[in-house]
C-alpha positions as CSV (number, residue, x, y, z in Angstrom):
1,M,21.5,1.6,1.2
2,I,19.6,1.7,-2.1
3,K,21.6,3.8,-4.7
4,N,19.4,3.3,-7.8
5,I,15.7,3.3,-6.9
6,K,14.6,2.7,-10.5
7,I,16.3,-0.7,-10.6
8,V,14.6,-1.7,-7.3
9,E,11.2,-0.5,-8.6
10,H,11.6,-2.4,-11.8
11,M,12.6,-5.5,-9.9
12,E,9.6,-5.2,-7.6
13,K,7.2,-4.7,-10.5
14,D,8.7,-7.7,-12.3
15,F,8.5,-9.9,-9.2
16,I,4.9,-8.9,-8.4
17,S,3.7,-9.4,-12.0
18,K,5.0,-13.0,-11.9
19,Q,3.2,-13.8,-8.6
20,K,-0.1,-15.5,-8.6
21,L,-1.1,-15.9,-5.0
22,S,-4.1,-17.6,-3.7
23,Y,-6.4,-15.9,-1.2
24,K,-5.1,-18.2,1.5
25,K,-1.4,-17.4,0.8
26,S,-2.2,-13.7,0.6
27,M,-3.8,-13.9,4.0
28,Q,-0.8,-15.8,5.5
29,I,1.5,-13.1,4.2
30,F,-0.7,-10.3,5.6
31,E,-0.9,-12.0,9.0
32,A,2.8,-12.5,9.1
33,M,3.3,-8.8,8.2
34,W,0.7,-7.8,10.8
35,N,2.5,-9.9,13.5
36,E,5.8,-8.3,12.6
37,G,4.3,-4.9,13.0
38,I,2.9,-5.9,16.4
39,G,6.4,-7.2,17.4
40,L,7.9,-3.8,16.4
41,N,5.3,-2.0,18.4
42,I,4.0,-0.2,15.2
43,L,0.7,-2.0,15.0
44,P,-2.0,-1.4,15.9
45,P,-1.7,2.3,15.6
46,K,-2.2,4.3,18.8
47,E,-4.2,7.0,17.0
48,P,-5.8,5.3,14.0
49,L,-7.5,8.5,12.7
50,K,-4.4,10.6,13.0
51,G,-3.8,12.3,9.6
52,I,-7.2,11.3,8.2
53,E,-7.9,14.9,7.1
54,V,-5.0,14.8,4.7
55,D,-6.2,11.4,3.3
56,I,-9.7,12.8,2.8
57,K,-8.3,15.8,0.9
58,I,-6.2,13.7,-1.3
59,A,-9.1,11.3,-2.0
60,K,-11.3,14.3,-3.0
61,V,-8.7,15.6,-5.4
62,L,-8.1,12.2,-7.0
63,N,-11.8,11.6,-7.3
64,S,-12.4,15.0,-8.9
65,C,-9.6,14.2,-11.4
66,L,-11.2,10.9,-12.3
67,R,-14.6,12.5,-12.9
68,K,-13.1,15.2,-15.1
69,S,-11.0,12.8,-17.2
70,S,-13.5,10.0,-17.7
71,P,-15.5,10.1,-20.9
72,G,-19.2,10.3,-20.5
Protein backbone atom coordinates (compact mmCIF):
# COMPACT_ATOMS: atom_id res chain seq x y z
CA MET A 1 0.00 0.00 0.00
CA ILE A 2 1.25 3.48 -0.84
CA LYS A 3 1.57 5.60 2.30
CA ASN A 4 3.04 8.80 0.87
CA ILE A 5 1.56 9.62 -2.53
CA LYS A 6 3.72 12.75 -2.91
CA ILE A 7 6.90 10.64 -2.99
CA VAL A 8 5.42 8.35 -5.64
CA GLU A 9 4.21 11.28 -7.75
CA HIS A 10 7.66 12.89 -7.56
CA MET A 11 9.31 9.61 -8.53
CA GLU A 12 6.94 9.18 -11.49
CA LYS A 13 7.53 12.73 -12.75
CA ASP A 14 11.28 12.30 -12.40
CA PHE A 15 11.20 8.96 -14.21
CA ILE A 16 8.99 10.25 -17.03
CA SER A 17 11.07 13.38 -17.55
CA LYS A 18 14.17 11.24 -18.14
CA GLN A 19 12.49 8.98 -20.70
CA LYS A 20 12.93 9.68 -24.39
CA LEU A 21 10.93 6.98 -26.12
CA SER A 22 10.73 6.50 -29.83
CA TYR A 23 7.36 6.17 -31.52
CA LYS A 24 8.02 2.47 -32.06
CA LYS A 25 8.83 1.87 -28.38
CA SER A 26 5.79 3.89 -27.29
CA MET A 27 3.57 1.75 -29.50
CA GLN A 28 5.09 -1.42 -28.09
CA ILE A 29 4.32 -0.26 -24.56
CA PHE A 30 0.78 0.74 -25.55
CA GLU A 31 0.19 -2.62 -27.22
CA ALA A 32 1.49 -4.50 -24.17
CA MET A 33 -0.79 -2.47 -21.89
CA TRP A 34 -3.76 -3.02 -24.22
CA ASN A 35 -3.11 -6.77 -24.25
CA GLU A 36 -2.87 -6.76 -20.45
CA GLY A 37 -6.26 -5.02 -20.32
CA ILE A 38 -7.73 -7.63 -22.64
CA GLY A 39 -6.29 -10.39 -20.45
CA LEU A 40 -7.92 -8.81 -17.40
CA ASN A 41 -11.25 -8.53 -19.27
CA ILE A 42 -11.17 -4.74 -18.88
CA LEU A 43 -10.64 -3.90 -22.55
CA PRO A 44 -12.33 -3.25 -24.83
CA PRO A 45 -14.99 -1.52 -22.76
CA LYS A 46 -18.42 -3.09 -22.94
CA GLU A 47 -20.07 0.33 -23.09
CA PRO A 48 -17.52 2.71 -24.65
CA LEU A 49 -19.77 5.78 -24.37
CA LYS A 50 -20.78 5.20 -20.75
CA GLY A 51 -20.07 8.38 -18.81
CA ILE A 52 -19.44 10.48 -21.92
CA GLU A 53 -21.81 13.18 -20.66
CA VAL A 54 -19.55 13.87 -17.68
CA ASP A 55 -16.49 14.02 -19.94
CA ILE A 56 -18.23 16.52 -22.21
CA LYS A 57 -19.23 18.72 -19.27
CA ILE A 58 -15.69 18.70 -17.91
CA ALA A 59 -14.27 19.53 -21.34
CA LYS A 60 -16.67 22.48 -21.69
CA VAL A 61 -15.65 23.87 -18.31
CA LEU A 62 -11.94 23.47 -19.05
CA ASN A 63 -12.27 25.01 -22.49
CA SER A 64 -14.18 27.99 -21.12
CA CYS A 65 -11.46 28.51 -18.49
CA LEU A 66 -8.77 28.43 -21.16
CA ARG A 67 -10.60 31.02 -23.27
CA LYS A 68 -11.12 33.33 -20.31
CA SER A 69 -7.50 33.12 -19.12
CA SER A 70 -5.72 33.39 -22.47
CA PRO A 71 -4.52 36.86 -23.47
CA GLY A 72 -5.95 38.17 -26.63
